[in-house]
PDB file of N, CA, C, O and CB in Angstrom:
ATOM      1  N   MET A   1       8.033 -15.644   5.859  1.00  0.00           N
ATOM      2  CA  MET A   1       7.215 -14.448   6.032  1.00  0.00           C
ATOM      3  C   MET A   1       6.482 -14.165   4.728  1.00  0.00           C
ATOM      4  O   MET A   1       7.090 -14.178   3.658  1.00  0.00           O
ATOM      5  CB  MET A   1       8.085 -13.227   6.459  1.00  0.00           C
ATOM      6  N   SER A   2       5.205 -13.915   4.808  1.00  0.00           N
ATOM      7  CA  SER A   2       4.424 -13.611   3.616  1.00  0.00           C
ATOM      8  C   SER A   2       4.575 -12.134   3.251  1.00  0.00           C
ATOM      9  O   SER A   2       4.858 -11.290   4.100  1.00  0.00           O
ATOM     10  CB  SER A   2       2.939 -13.965   3.835  1.00  0.00           C
ATOM     11  N   LYS A   3       4.381 -11.855   1.988  1.00  0.00           N
ATOM     12  CA  LYS A   3       4.467 -10.474   1.519  1.00  0.00           C
ATOM     13  C   LYS A   3       3.154  -9.765   1.798  1.00  0.00           C
ATOM     14  O   LYS A   3       2.078 -10.323   1.580  1.00  0.00           O
ATOM     15  CB  LYS A   3       4.809 -10.417   0.010  1.00  0.00           C
ATOM     16  N   LYS A   4       3.245  -8.530   2.280  1.00  0.00           N
ATOM     17  CA  LYS A   4       2.061  -7.741   2.603  1.00  0.00           C
ATOM     18  C   LYS A   4       2.006  -6.507   1.728  1.00  0.00           C
ATOM     19  O   LYS A   4       3.035  -5.947   1.349  1.00  0.00           O
ATOM     20  CB  LYS A   4       2.053  -7.346   4.087  1.00  0.00           C
ATOM     21  N   GLY A   5       0.793  -6.094   1.415  1.00  0.00           N
ATOM     22  CA  GLY A   5       0.590  -4.888   0.632  1.00  0.00           C
ATOM     23  C   GLY A   5      -0.543  -4.067   1.210  1.00  0.00           C
ATOM     24  O   GLY A   5      -1.446  -4.590   1.863  1.00  0.00           O
ATOM     25  N   VAL A   6      -0.478  -2.775   0.958  1.00  0.00           N
ATOM     26  CA  VAL A   6      -1.511  -1.848   1.407  1.00  0.00           C
ATOM     27  C   VAL A   6      -2.331  -1.446   0.192  1.00  0.00           C
ATOM     28  O   VAL A   6      -1.791  -0.912  -0.777  1.00  0.00           O
ATOM     29  CB  VAL A   6      -0.893  -0.592   2.117  1.00  0.00           C
ATOM     30  N   LYS A   7      -3.634  -1.701   0.241  1.00  0.00           N
ATOM     31  CA  LYS A   7      -4.516  -1.291  -0.851  1.00  0.00           C
ATOM     32  C   LYS A   7      -4.819   0.189  -0.735  1.00  0.00           C
ATOM     33  O   LYS A   7      -5.182   0.679   0.334  1.00  0.00           O
ATOM     34  CB  LYS A   7      -5.822  -2.110  -0.846  1.00  0.00           C
ATOM     35  N   VAL A   8      -4.666   0.903  -1.855  1.00  0.00           N
ATOM     36  CA  VAL A   8      -5.049   2.314  -1.940  1.00  0.00           C
ATOM     37  C   VAL A   8      -5.894   2.484  -3.199  1.00  0.00           C
ATOM     38  O   VAL A   8      -5.885   1.625  -4.081  1.00  0.00           O
ATOM     39  CB  VAL A   8      -3.784   3.262  -1.964  1.00  0.00           C
ATOM     40  N   SER A   9      -6.623   3.594  -3.276  1.00  0.00           N
ATOM     41  CA  SER A   9      -7.616   3.739  -4.339  1.00  0.00           C
ATOM     42  C   SER A   9      -7.101   4.301  -5.652  1.00  0.00           C
ATOM     43  O   SER A   9      -7.797   4.215  -6.663  1.00  0.00           O
ATOM     44  CB  SER A   9      -8.696   4.596  -3.865  1.00  0.00           C
ATOM     45  N   SER A  10      -5.895   4.878  -5.670  1.00  0.00           N
ATOM     46  CA  SER A  10      -5.419   5.453  -6.933  1.00  0.00           C
ATOM     47  C   SER A  10      -3.911   5.340  -7.050  1.00  0.00           C
ATOM     48  O   SER A  10      -3.203   5.168  -6.058  1.00  0.00           O
ATOM     49  CB  SER A  10      -5.841   6.917  -7.051  1.00  0.00           C
ATOM     50  N   VAL A  11      -3.439   5.441  -8.271  1.00  0.00           N
ATOM     51  CA  VAL A  11      -2.001   5.397  -8.505  1.00  0.00           C
ATOM     52  C   VAL A  11      -1.326   6.618  -7.892  1.00  0.00           C
ATOM     53  O   VAL A  11      -0.183   6.525  -7.445  1.00  0.00           O
ATOM     54  CB  VAL A  11      -1.699   5.319 -10.010  1.00  0.00           C
ATOM     55  N   THR A  12      -2.011   7.760  -7.861  1.00  0.00           N
ATOM     56  CA  THR A  12      -1.449   8.973  -7.265  1.00  0.00           C
ATOM     57  C   THR A  12      -1.190   8.776  -5.773  1.00  0.00           C
ATOM     58  O   THR A  12      -0.121   9.123  -5.271  1.00  0.00           O
ATOM     59  CB  THR A  12      -2.393  10.168  -7.486  1.00  0.00           C
ATOM     60  N   LEU A  13      -2.171   8.218  -5.069  1.00  0.00           N
ATOM     61  CA  LEU A  13      -1.986   7.947  -3.637  1.00  0.00           C
ATOM     62  C   LEU A  13      -0.921   6.885  -3.408  1.00  0.00           C
ATOM     63  O   LEU A  13      -0.159   6.961  -2.444  1.00  0.00           O
ATOM     64  CB  LEU A  13      -3.306   7.503  -3.002  1.00  0.00           C
ATOM     65  N   ALA A  14      -0.867   5.900  -4.289  1.00  0.00           N
ATOM     66  CA  ALA A  14       0.145   4.855  -4.168  1.00  0.00           C
ATOM     67  C   ALA A  14       1.544   5.447  -4.311  1.00  0.00           C
ATOM     68  O   ALA A  14       2.450   5.090  -3.557  1.00  0.00           O
ATOM     69  CB  ALA A  14      -0.081   3.758  -5.222  1.00  0.00           C
ATOM     70  N   MET A  15       1.723   6.344  -5.269  1.00  0.00           N
ATOM     71  CA  MET A  15       3.028   6.971  -5.477  1.00  0.00           C
ATOM     72  C   MET A  15       3.411   7.861  -4.292  1.00  0.00           C
ATOM     73  O   MET A  15       4.553   7.836  -3.833  1.00  0.00           O
ATOM     74  CB  MET A  15       3.021   7.793  -6.773  1.00  0.00           C
ATOM     75  N   LYS A  16       2.443   8.651  -3.801  1.00  0.00           N
ATOM     76  CA  LYS A  16       2.708   9.501  -2.630  1.00  0.00           C
ATOM     77  C   LYS A  16       3.069   8.646  -1.419  1.00  0.00           C
ATOM     78  O   LYS A  16       4.006   8.956  -0.683  1.00  0.00           O
ATOM     79  CB  LYS A  16       1.480  10.385  -2.310  1.00  0.00           C
ATOM     80  N   GLY A  17       2.313   7.570  -1.223  1.00  0.00           N
ATOM     81  CA  GLY A  17       2.562   6.676  -0.099  1.00  0.00           C
ATOM     82  C   GLY A  17       3.922   6.014  -0.178  1.00  0.00           C
ATOM     83  O   GLY A  17       4.643   5.942   0.817  1.00  0.00           O
ATOM     84  N   ARG A  18       4.276   5.529  -1.364  1.00  0.00           N
ATOM     85  CA  ARG A  18       5.588   4.912  -1.550  1.00  0.00           C
ATOM     86  C   ARG A  18       6.702   5.904  -1.220  1.00  0.00           C
ATOM     87  O   ARG A  18       7.654   5.570  -0.515  1.00  0.00           O
ATOM     88  CB  ARG A  18       5.743   4.397  -2.993  1.00  0.00           C
ATOM     89  N   ASP A  19       6.574   7.121  -1.735  1.00  0.00           N
ATOM     90  CA  ASP A  19       7.602   8.139  -1.495  1.00  0.00           C
ATOM     91  C   ASP A  19       7.723   8.476  -0.010  1.00  0.00           C
ATOM     92  O   ASP A  19       8.831   8.636   0.501  1.00  0.00           O
ATOM     93  CB  ASP A  19       7.286   9.408  -2.292  1.00  0.00           C
ATOM     94  N   LEU A  20       6.591   8.583   0.683  1.00  0.00           N
ATOM     95  CA  LEU A  20       6.620   8.847   2.129  1.00  0.00           C
ATOM     96  C   LEU A  20       7.336   7.727   2.883  1.00  0.00           C
ATOM     97  O   LEU A  20       8.153   7.978   3.770  1.00  0.00           O
ATOM     98  CB  LEU A  20       5.189   9.011   2.671  1.00  0.00           C
ATOM     99  N   LEU A  21       7.017   6.506   2.516  1.00  0.00           N
ATOM    100  CA  LEU A  21       7.630   5.366   3.197  1.00  0.00           C
ATOM    101  C   LEU A  21       9.128   5.295   2.918  1.00  0.00           C
ATOM    102  O   LEU A  21       9.914   5.008   3.820  1.00  0.00           O
ATOM    103  CB  LEU A  21       6.956   4.062   2.764  1.00  0.00           C
ATOM    104  N   LEU A  22       9.525   5.555   1.677  1.00  0.00           N
ATOM    105  CA  LEU A  22      10.950   5.553   1.340  1.00  0.00           C
ATOM    106  C   LEU A  22      11.699   6.611   2.152  1.00  0.00           C
ATOM    107  O   LEU A  22      12.799   6.359   2.642  1.00  0.00           O
ATOM    108  CB  LEU A  22      11.148   5.800  -0.170  1.00  0.00           C
ATOM    109  N   LYS A  23      11.099   7.798   2.292  1.00  0.00           N
ATOM    110  CA  LYS A  23      11.727   8.872   3.071  1.00  0.00           C
ATOM    111  C   LYS A  23      11.859   8.513   4.542  1.00  0.00           C
ATOM    112  O   LYS A  23      12.717   9.049   5.244  1.00  0.00           O
ATOM    113  CB  LYS A  23      10.929  10.156   2.932  1.00  0.00           C
ATOM    114  N   ASN A  24      11.007   7.603   5.009  1.00  0.00           N
ATOM    115  CA  ASN A  24      11.031   7.198   6.412  1.00  0.00           C
ATOM    116  C   ASN A  24      11.753   5.866   6.628  1.00  0.00           C
ATOM    117  O   ASN A  24      11.610   5.240   7.678  1.00  0.00           O
ATOM    118  CB  ASN A  24       9.616   7.102   6.939  1.00  0.00           C
ATOM    119  N   GLY A  25      12.518   5.443   5.640  1.00  0.00           N
ATOM    120  CA  GLY A  25      13.375   4.271   5.814  1.00  0.00           C
ATOM    121  C   GLY A  25      12.772   2.918   5.482  1.00  0.00           C
ATOM    122  O   GLY A  25      13.387   1.889   5.764  1.00  0.00           O
ATOM    123  N   TYR A  26      11.596   2.891   4.895  1.00  0.00           N
ATOM    124  CA  TYR A  26      10.971   1.617   4.516  1.00  0.00           C
ATOM    125  C   TYR A  26      11.274   1.312   3.055  1.00  0.00           C
ATOM    126  O   TYR A  26      11.418   2.223   2.240  1.00  0.00           O
ATOM    127  CB  TYR A  26       9.435   1.658   4.755  1.00  0.00           C
ATOM    128  N   LYS A  27      11.369   0.022   2.729  1.00  0.00           N
ATOM    129  CA  LYS A  27      11.444  -0.385   1.331  1.00  0.00           C
ATOM    130  C   LYS A  27      10.008  -0.555   0.862  1.00  0.00           C
ATOM    131  O   LYS A  27       9.255  -1.353   1.421  1.00  0.00           O
ATOM    132  CB  LYS A  27      12.291  -1.715   1.139  1.00  0.00           C
ATOM    133  N   ALA A  28       9.633   0.195  -0.161  1.00  0.00           N
ATOM    134  CA  ALA A  28       8.247   0.158  -0.643  1.00  0.00           C
ATOM    135  C   ALA A  28       8.235   0.166  -2.165  1.00  0.00           C
ATOM    136  O   ALA A  28       9.032   0.857  -2.799  1.00  0.00           O
ATOM    137  CB  ALA A  28       7.433   1.359  -0.087  1.00  0.00           C
ATOM    138  N   TYR A  29       7.331  -0.602  -2.739  1.00  0.00           N
ATOM    139  CA  TYR A  29       7.209  -0.732  -4.184  1.00  0.00           C
ATOM    140  C   TYR A  29       5.741  -0.677  -4.571  1.00  0.00           C
ATOM    141  O   TYR A  29       4.874  -0.997  -3.757  1.00  0.00           O
ATOM    142  CB  TYR A  29       7.857  -2.044  -4.679  1.00  0.00           C
ATOM    143  N   LEU A  30       5.453  -0.279  -5.791  1.00  0.00           N
ATOM    144  CA  LEU A  30       4.081  -0.240  -6.288  1.00  0.00           C
ATOM    145  C   LEU A  30       3.795  -1.470  -7.131  1.00  0.00           C
ATOM    146  O   LEU A  30       4.667  -1.989  -7.827  1.00  0.00           O
ATOM    147  CB  LEU A  30       3.832   1.039  -7.106  1.00  0.00           C
ATOM    148  N   THR A  31       2.566  -1.916  -7.050  1.00  0.00           N
ATOM    149  CA  THR A  31       2.100  -2.971  -7.927  1.00  0.00           C
ATOM    150  C   THR A  31       0.606  -2.778  -8.159  1.00  0.00           C
ATOM    151  O   THR A  31      -0.093  -2.198  -7.329  1.00  0.00           O
ATOM    152  CB  THR A  31       2.401  -4.375  -7.328  1.00  0.00           C
ATOM    153  N   ARG A  32       0.140  -3.257  -9.265  1.00  0.00           N
ATOM    154  CA  ARG A  32      -1.275  -3.150  -9.599  1.00  0.00           C
ATOM    155  C   ARG A  32      -2.010  -4.332  -8.985  1.00  0.00           C
ATOM    156  O   ARG A  32      -1.528  -5.463  -9.036  1.00  0.00           O
ATOM    157  CB  ARG A  32      -1.489  -3.101 -11.141  1.00  0.00           C
ATOM    158  N   ASN A  33      -3.158  -4.076  -8.414  1.00  0.00           N
ATOM    159  CA  ASN A  33      -4.006  -5.139  -7.894  1.00  0.00           C
ATOM    160  C   ASN A  33      -4.739  -5.752  -9.085  1.00  0.00           C
ATOM    161  O   ASN A  33      -5.560  -5.078  -9.706  1.00  0.00           O
ATOM    162  CB  ASN A  33      -5.015  -4.600  -6.803  1.00  0.00           C
ATOM    163  N   PRO A  34      -4.461  -7.018  -9.420  1.00  0.00           N
ATOM    164  CA  PRO A  34      -5.090  -7.608 -10.600  1.00  0.00           C
ATOM    165  C   PRO A  34      -6.594  -7.855 -10.454  1.00  0.00           C
ATOM    166  O   PRO A  34      -7.294  -8.042 -11.450  1.00  0.00           O
ATOM    167  CB  PRO A  34      -4.415  -8.898 -10.922  1.00  0.00           C
ATOM    168  N   LYS A  35      -7.088  -7.854  -9.218  1.00  0.00           N
ATOM    169  CA  LYS A  35      -8.511  -8.133  -8.977  1.00  0.00           C
ATOM    170  C   LYS A  35      -9.102  -7.131  -7.995  1.00  0.00           C
ATOM    171  O   LYS A  35      -9.501  -7.519  -6.896  1.00  0.00           O
ATOM    172  CB  LYS A  35      -8.699  -9.565  -8.443  1.00  0.00           C
ATOM    173  N   PRO A  36      -9.171  -5.841  -8.363  1.00  0.00           N
ATOM    174  CA  PRO A  36      -9.745  -4.881  -7.412  1.00  0.00           C
ATOM    175  C   PRO A  36     -11.246  -5.117  -7.237  1.00  0.00           C
ATOM    176  O   PRO A  36     -11.965  -5.385  -8.199  1.00  0.00           O
ATOM    177  CB  PRO A  36      -9.488  -3.435  -7.886  1.00  0.00           C
ATOM    178  N   ALA A  37     -11.691  -5.012  -6.008  1.00  0.00           N
ATOM    179  CA  ALA A  37     -13.120  -5.150  -5.726  1.00  0.00           C
ATOM    180  C   ALA A  37     -13.833  -3.869  -6.138  1.00  0.00           C
ATOM    181  O   ALA A  37     -13.219  -2.809  -6.258  1.00  0.00           O
ATOM    182  CB  ALA A  37     -13.369  -5.460  -4.221  1.00  0.00           C
ATOM    183  N   LYS A  38     -15.112  -3.985  -6.347  1.00  0.00           N
ATOM    184  CA  LYS A  38     -15.902  -2.817  -6.712  1.00  0.00           C
ATOM    185  C   LYS A  38     -15.777  -1.753  -5.618  1.00  0.00           C
ATOM    186  O   LYS A  38     -15.901  -2.054  -4.431  1.00  0.00           O
ATOM    187  CB  LYS A  38     -17.387  -3.207  -6.935  1.00  0.00           C
ATOM    188  N   GLY A  39     -15.534  -0.518  -6.027  1.00  0.00           N
ATOM    189  CA  GLY A  39     -15.408   0.573  -5.088  1.00  0.00           C
ATOM    190  C   GLY A  39     -13.984   0.830  -4.612  1.00  0.00           C
ATOM    191  O   GLY A  39     -13.759   1.719  -3.791  1.00  0.00           O
ATOM    192  N   GLU A  40     -13.014   0.059  -5.120  1.00  0.00           N
ATOM    193  CA  GLU A  40     -11.625   0.250  -4.717  1.00  0.00           C
ATOM    194  C   GLU A  40     -10.851   1.135  -5.683  1.00  0.00           C
ATOM    195  O   GLU A  40      -9.626   1.218  -5.590  1.00  0.00           O
ATOM    196  CB  GLU A  40     -10.939  -1.084  -4.597  1.00  0.00           C
ATOM    197  N   GLY A  41     -11.521   1.783  -6.587  1.00  0.00           N
ATOM    198  CA  GLY A  41     -10.854   2.684  -7.522  1.00  0.00           C
ATOM    199  C   GLY A  41      -9.971   1.932  -8.495  1.00  0.00           C
ATOM    200  O   GLY A  41     -10.324   0.847  -8.958  1.00  0.00           O
ATOM    201  N   CYS A  42      -8.824   2.509  -8.802  1.00  0.00           N
ATOM    202  CA  CYS A  42      -7.890   1.923  -9.768  1.00  0.00           C
ATOM    203  C   CYS A  42      -7.261   0.635  -9.263  1.00  0.00           C
ATOM    204  O   CYS A  42      -6.812  -0.191 -10.058  1.00  0.00           O
ATOM    205  CB  CYS A  42      -6.802   2.916 -10.105  1.00  0.00           C
ATOM    206  N   GLY A  43      -7.225   0.459  -7.957  1.00  0.00           N
ATOM    207  CA  GLY A  43      -6.727  -0.783  -7.387  1.00  0.00           C
ATOM    208  C   GLY A  43      -5.222  -0.928  -7.408  1.00  0.00           C
ATOM    209  O   GLY A  43      -4.686  -1.822  -8.062  1.00  0.00           O
ATOM    210  N   TYR A  44      -4.542  -0.055  -6.697  1.00  0.00           N
ATOM    211  CA  TYR A  44      -3.091  -0.170  -6.585  1.00  0.00           C
ATOM    212  C   TYR A  44      -2.706  -0.616  -5.193  1.00  0.00           C
ATOM    213  O   TYR A  44      -3.425  -0.381  -4.222  1.00  0.00           O
ATOM    214  CB  TYR A  44      -2.412   1.158  -6.924  1.00  0.00           C
ATOM    215  N   LEU A  45      -1.548  -1.269  -5.112  1.00  0.00           N
ATOM    216  CA  LEU A  45      -1.018  -1.764  -3.847  1.00  0.00           C
ATOM    217  C   LEU A  45       0.365  -1.188  -3.623  1.00  0.00           C
ATOM    218  O   LEU A  45       1.141  -1.024  -4.565  1.00  0.00           O
ATOM    219  CB  LEU A  45      -0.976  -3.307  -3.825  1.00  0.00           C
ATOM    220  N   ILE A  46       0.666  -0.885  -2.383  1.00  0.00           N
ATOM    221  CA  ILE A  46       2.023  -0.512  -1.995  1.00  0.00           C
ATOM    222  C   ILE A  46       2.569  -1.707  -1.240  1.00  0.00           C
ATOM    223  O   ILE A  46       2.104  -2.027  -0.146  1.00  0.00           O
ATOM    224  CB  ILE A  46       2.064   0.818  -1.120  1.00  0.00           C
ATOM    225  N   TYR A  47       3.564  -2.370  -1.831  1.00  0.00           N
ATOM    226  CA  TYR A  47       4.231  -3.464  -1.134  1.00  0.00           C
ATOM    227  C   TYR A  47       5.208  -2.845  -0.151  1.00  0.00           C
ATOM    228  O   TYR A  47       6.047  -2.029  -0.532  1.00  0.00           O
ATOM    229  CB  TYR A  47       4.960  -4.433  -2.133  1.00  0.00           C
ATOM    230  N   ILE A  48       5.104  -3.229   1.108  1.00  0.00           N
ATOM    231  CA  ILE A  48       5.994  -2.719   2.141  1.00  0.00           C
ATOM    232  C   ILE A  48       6.766  -3.896   2.714  1.00  0.00           C
ATOM    233  O   ILE A  48       6.181  -4.870   3.187  1.00  0.00           O
ATOM    234  CB  ILE A  48       5.204  -1.960   3.258  1.00  0.00           C
ATOM    235  N   ASN A  49       8.093  -3.789   2.665  1.00  0.00           N
ATOM    236  CA  ASN A  49       8.925  -4.818   3.267  1.00  0.00           C
ATOM    237  C   ASN A  49       8.812  -4.685   4.781  1.00  0.00           C
ATOM    238  O   ASN A  49       9.204  -3.665   5.347  1.00  0.00           O
ATOM    239  CB  ASN A  49      10.413  -4.701   2.793  1.00  0.00           C
ATOM    240  N   ASN A  50       8.283  -5.700   5.430  1.00  0.00           N
ATOM    241  CA  ASN A  50       8.082  -5.719   6.890  1.00  0.00           C
ATOM    242  C   ASN A  50       7.189  -4.577   7.384  1.00  0.00           C
ATOM    243  O   ASN A  50       7.650  -3.727   8.146  1.00  0.00           O
ATOM    244  CB  ASN A  50       9.428  -5.645   7.596  1.00  0.00           C
ATOM    245  N   PRO A  51       5.928  -4.541   6.966  1.00  0.00           N
ATOM    246  CA  PRO A  51       5.030  -3.475   7.434  1.00  0.00           C
ATOM    247  C   PRO A  51       4.767  -3.586   8.933  1.00  0.00           C
ATOM    248  O   PRO A  51       4.713  -4.682   9.491  1.00  0.00           O
ATOM    249  CB  PRO A  51       3.701  -3.524   6.667  1.00  0.00           C
ATOM    250  N   ASP A  52       4.605  -2.438   9.566  1.00  0.00           N
ATOM    251  CA  ASP A  52       4.284  -2.405  10.983  1.00  0.00           C
ATOM    252  C   ASP A  52       3.284  -1.270  11.223  1.00  0.00           C
ATOM    253  O   ASP A  52       2.890  -0.569  10.291  1.00  0.00           O
ATOM    254  CB  ASP A  52       5.574  -2.220  11.852  1.00  0.00           C
ATOM    255  N   LYS A  53       2.886  -1.100  12.473  1.00  0.00           N
ATOM    256  CA  LYS A  53       1.905  -0.057  12.799  1.00  0.00           C
ATOM    257  C   LYS A  53       2.405   1.320  12.398  1.00  0.00           C
ATOM    258  O   LYS A  53       1.627   2.154  11.933  1.00  0.00           O
ATOM    259  CB  LYS A  53       1.582  -0.074  14.292  1.00  0.00           C
ATOM    260  N   ARG A  54       3.711   1.568  12.577  1.00  0.00           N
ATOM    261  CA  ARG A  54       4.283   2.875  12.249  1.00  0.00           C
ATOM    262  C   ARG A  54       4.159   3.178  10.756  1.00  0.00           C
ATOM    263  O   ARG A  54       3.842   4.305  10.377  1.00  0.00           O
ATOM    264  CB  ARG A  54       5.753   2.932  12.675  1.00  0.00           C
ATOM    265  N   SER A  55       4.408   2.177   9.908  1.00  0.00           N
ATOM    266  CA  SER A  55       4.321   2.417   8.459  1.00  0.00           C
ATOM    267  C   SER A  55       2.889   2.778   8.052  1.00  0.00           C
ATOM    268  O   SER A  55       2.685   3.662   7.220  1.00  0.00           O
ATOM    269  CB  SER A  55       4.797   1.171   7.675  1.00  0.00           C
ATOM    270  N   LEU A  56       1.919   2.107   8.625  1.00  0.00           N
ATOM    271  CA  LEU A  56       0.517   2.421   8.323  1.00  0.00           C
ATOM    272  C   LEU A  56       0.137   3.786   8.876  1.00  0.00           C
ATOM    273  O   LEU A  56      -0.630   4.521   8.255  1.00  0.00           O
ATOM    274  CB  LEU A  56      -0.416   1.342   8.897  1.00  0.00           C
ATOM    275  N   GLN A  57       0.672   4.124  10.040  1.00  0.00           N
ATOM    276  CA  GLN A  57       0.385   5.415  10.652  1.00  0.00           C
ATOM    277  C   GLN A  57       0.973   6.556   9.815  1.00  0.00           C
ATOM    278  O   GLN A  57       0.350   7.611   9.688  1.00  0.00           O
ATOM    279  CB  GLN A  57       0.941   5.462  12.085  1.00  0.00           C
ATOM    280  N   ILE A  58       2.154   6.357   9.249  1.00  0.00           N
ATOM    281  CA  ILE A  58       2.768   7.369   8.378  1.00  0.00           C
ATOM    282  C   ILE A  58       1.843   7.663   7.202  1.00  0.00           C
ATOM    283  O   ILE A  58       1.624   8.822   6.851  1.00  0.00           O
ATOM    284  CB  ILE A  58       4.162   6.895   7.869  1.00  0.00           C
ATOM    285  N   LEU A  59       1.307   6.615   6.600  1.00  0.00           N
ATOM    286  CA  LEU A  59       0.399   6.800   5.459  1.00  0.00           C
ATOM    287  C   LEU A  59      -0.853   7.554   5.888  1.00  0.00           C
ATOM    288  O   LEU A  59      -1.224   8.550   5.267  1.00  0.00           O
ATOM    289  CB  LEU A  59       0.013   5.438   4.844  1.00  0.00           C
ATOM    290  N   GLN A  60      -1.497   7.086   6.938  1.00  0.00           N
ATOM    291  CA  GLN A  60      -2.757   7.684   7.378  1.00  0.00           C
ATOM    292  C   GLN A  60      -2.574   9.122   7.855  1.00  0.00           C
ATOM    293  O   GLN A  60      -3.438   9.961   7.599  1.00  0.00           O
ATOM    294  CB  GLN A  60      -3.369   6.850   8.490  1.00  0.00           C
ATOM    295  N   ASN A  61      -1.486   9.425   8.533  1.00  0.00           N
ATOM    296  CA  ASN A  61      -1.236  10.788   9.015  1.00  0.00           C
ATOM    297  C   ASN A  61      -0.953  11.775   7.892  1.00  0.00           C
ATOM    298  O   ASN A  61      -1.017  12.988   8.092  1.00  0.00           O
ATOM    299  CB  ASN A  61      -0.076  10.785   9.977  1.00  0.00           C
ATOM    300  N   ASN A  62      -0.641  11.251   6.707  1.00  0.00           N
ATOM    301  CA  ASN A  62      -0.343  12.107   5.562  1.00  0.00           C
ATOM    302  C   ASN A  62      -1.434  12.057   4.498  1.00  0.00           C
ATOM    303  O   ASN A  62      -1.194  12.383   3.335  1.00  0.00           O
ATOM    304  CB  ASN A  62       0.981  11.708   4.950  1.00  0.00           C
ATOM    305  N   GLY A  63      -2.630  11.648   4.905  1.00  0.00           N
ATOM    306  CA  GLY A  63      -3.779  11.686   4.012  1.00  0.00           C
ATOM    307  C   GLY A  63      -3.904  10.547   3.021  1.00  0.00           C
ATOM    308  O   GLY A  63      -4.692  10.636   2.079  1.00  0.00           O
ATOM    309  N   ILE A  64      -3.148   9.483   3.210  1.00  0.00           N
ATOM    310  CA  ILE A  64      -3.251   8.315   2.335  1.00  0.00           C
ATOM    311  C   ILE A  64      -4.260   7.368   2.955  1.00  0.00           C
ATOM    312  O   ILE A  64      -3.999   6.775   4.001  1.00  0.00           O
ATOM    313  CB  ILE A  64      -1.859   7.611   2.132  1.00  0.00           C
ATOM    314  N   LYS A  65      -5.409   7.225   2.317  1.00  0.00           N
ATOM    315  CA  LYS A  65      -6.450   6.347   2.842  1.00  0.00           C
ATOM    316  C   LYS A  65      -6.074   4.895   2.552  1.00  0.00           C
ATOM    317  O   LYS A  65      -5.967   4.482   1.398  1.00  0.00           O
ATOM    318  CB  LYS A  65      -7.838   6.693   2.224  1.00  0.00           C
ATOM    319  N   VAL A  66      -5.876   4.139   3.620  1.00  0.00           N
ATOM    320  CA  VAL A  66      -5.549   2.720   3.512  1.00  0.00           C
ATOM    321  C   VAL A  66      -6.858   1.946   3.454  1.00  0.00           C
ATOM    322  O   VAL A  66      -7.638   1.970   4.405  1.00  0.00           O
ATOM    323  CB  VAL A  66      -4.654   2.239   4.712  1.00  0.00           C
ATOM    324  N   ILE A  67      -7.099   1.264   2.348  1.00  0.00           N
ATOM    325  CA  ILE A  67      -8.321   0.467   2.224  1.00  0.00           C
ATOM    326  C   ILE A  67      -8.195  -0.776   3.088  1.00  0.00           C
ATOM    327  O   ILE A  67      -9.096  -1.093   3.864  1.00  0.00           O
ATOM    328  CB  ILE A  67      -8.593   0.080   0.744  1.00  0.00           C
ATOM    329  N   GLU A  68      -7.070  -1.483   2.952  1.00  0.00           N
ATOM    330  CA  GLU A  68      -6.804  -2.628   3.825  1.00  0.00           C
ATOM    331  C   GLU A  68      -5.379  -3.138   3.612  1.00  0.00           C
ATOM    332  O   GLU A  68      -4.749  -2.863   2.590  1.00  0.00           O
ATOM    333  CB  GLU A  68      -7.826  -3.761   3.564  1.00  0.00           C
ATOM    334  N   LEU A  69      -4.892  -3.878   4.587  1.00  0.00           N
ATOM    335  CA  LEU A  69      -3.598  -4.536   4.494  1.00  0.00           C
ATOM    336  C   LEU A  69      -3.886  -5.968   4.040  1.00  0.00           C
ATOM    337  O   LEU A  69      -4.681  -6.672   4.663  1.00  0.00           O
ATOM    338  CB  LEU A  69      -2.803  -4.494   5.877  1.00  0.00           C
ATOM    339  N   VAL A  70      -3.243  -6.393   2.961  1.00  0.00           N
ATOM    340  CA  VAL A  70      -3.548  -7.706   2.388  1.00  0.00           C
ATOM    341  C   VAL A  70      -2.290  -8.542   2.241  1.00  0.00           C
ATOM    342  O   VAL A  70      -1.179  -8.019   2.155  1.00  0.00           O
ATOM    343  CB  VAL A  70      -4.235  -7.553   1.030  1.00  0.00           C
ATOM    344  N   ASP A  71      -2.489  -9.842   2.214  1.00  0.00           N
ATOM    345  CA  ASP A  71      -1.413 -10.785   1.930  1.00  0.00           C
ATOM    346  C   ASP A  71      -1.297 -10.886   0.417  1.00  0.00           C
ATOM    347  O   ASP A  71      -2.235 -11.328  -0.245  1.00  0.00           O
ATOM    348  CB  ASP A  71      -1.678 -12.194   2.586  1.00  0.00           C
ATOM    349  N   LEU A  72      -0.166 -10.486  -0.136  1.00  0.00           N
ATOM    350  CA  LEU A  72      -0.008 -10.458  -1.592  1.00  0.00           C
ATOM    351  C   LEU A  72      -0.022 -11.845  -2.212  1.00  0.00           C
ATOM    352  O   LEU A  72      -0.311 -11.990  -3.400  1.00  0.00           O
ATOM    353  CB  LEU A  72       1.276  -9.760  -1.957  1.00  0.00           C
ATOM    354  N   GLY A  73       0.285 -12.858  -1.428  1.00  0.00           N
ATOM    355  CA  GLY A  73       0.214 -14.230  -1.932  1.00  0.00           C
ATOM    356  C   GLY A  73      -1.203 -14.621  -2.309  1.00  0.00           C
ATOM    357  O   GLY A  73      -1.405 -15.485  -3.163  1.00  0.00           O
ATOM    358  N   ASP A  74      -2.189 -13.989  -1.676  1.00  0.00           N
ATOM    359  CA  ASP A  74      -3.596 -14.279  -1.976  1.00  0.00           C
ATOM    360  C   ASP A  74      -4.083 -13.550  -3.223  1.00  0.00           C
ATOM    361  O   ASP A  74      -5.094 -13.937  -3.810  1.00  0.00           O
ATOM    362  CB  ASP A  74      -4.471 -13.901  -0.793  1.00  0.00           C
ATOM    363  N   ILE A  75      -3.371 -12.493  -3.637  1.00  0.00           N
ATOM    364  CA  ILE A  75      -3.833 -11.663  -4.734  1.00  0.00           C
ATOM    365  C   ILE A  75      -3.027 -11.868  -5.994  1.00  0.00           C
ATOM    366  O   ILE A  75      -3.589 -12.022  -7.078  1.00  0.00           O
ATOM    367  CB  ILE A  75      -3.792 -10.226  -4.341  1.00  0.00           C
ATOM    368  N   LEU A  76      -1.715 -11.870  -5.861  1.00  0.00           N
ATOM    369  CA  LEU A  76      -0.841 -11.922  -7.041  1.00  0.00           C
ATOM    370  C   LEU A  76      -0.584 -13.339  -7.501  1.00  0.00           C
ATOM    371  O   LEU A  76       0.131 -13.550  -8.480  1.00  0.00           O
ATOM    372  CB  LEU A  76       0.476 -11.243  -6.748  1.00  0.00           C
TER     373      LEU A  76
END
């Protein structure tokens, strides 16, 4: 299984998102995106162990704008 991460635009949103996911039973960690594209802000990623639709919905329902779900093997 490949590692997946959720791109968010700031470290503040990444921290809020990680905390929300932890409270909802997900294992989540922060990492810096070493190659953020233009317009992606600070370029932080939330690594989610086994992401699913529910984990993304938790973020979006709580105001965390998900830029995209990425394969961390392609970035890190």
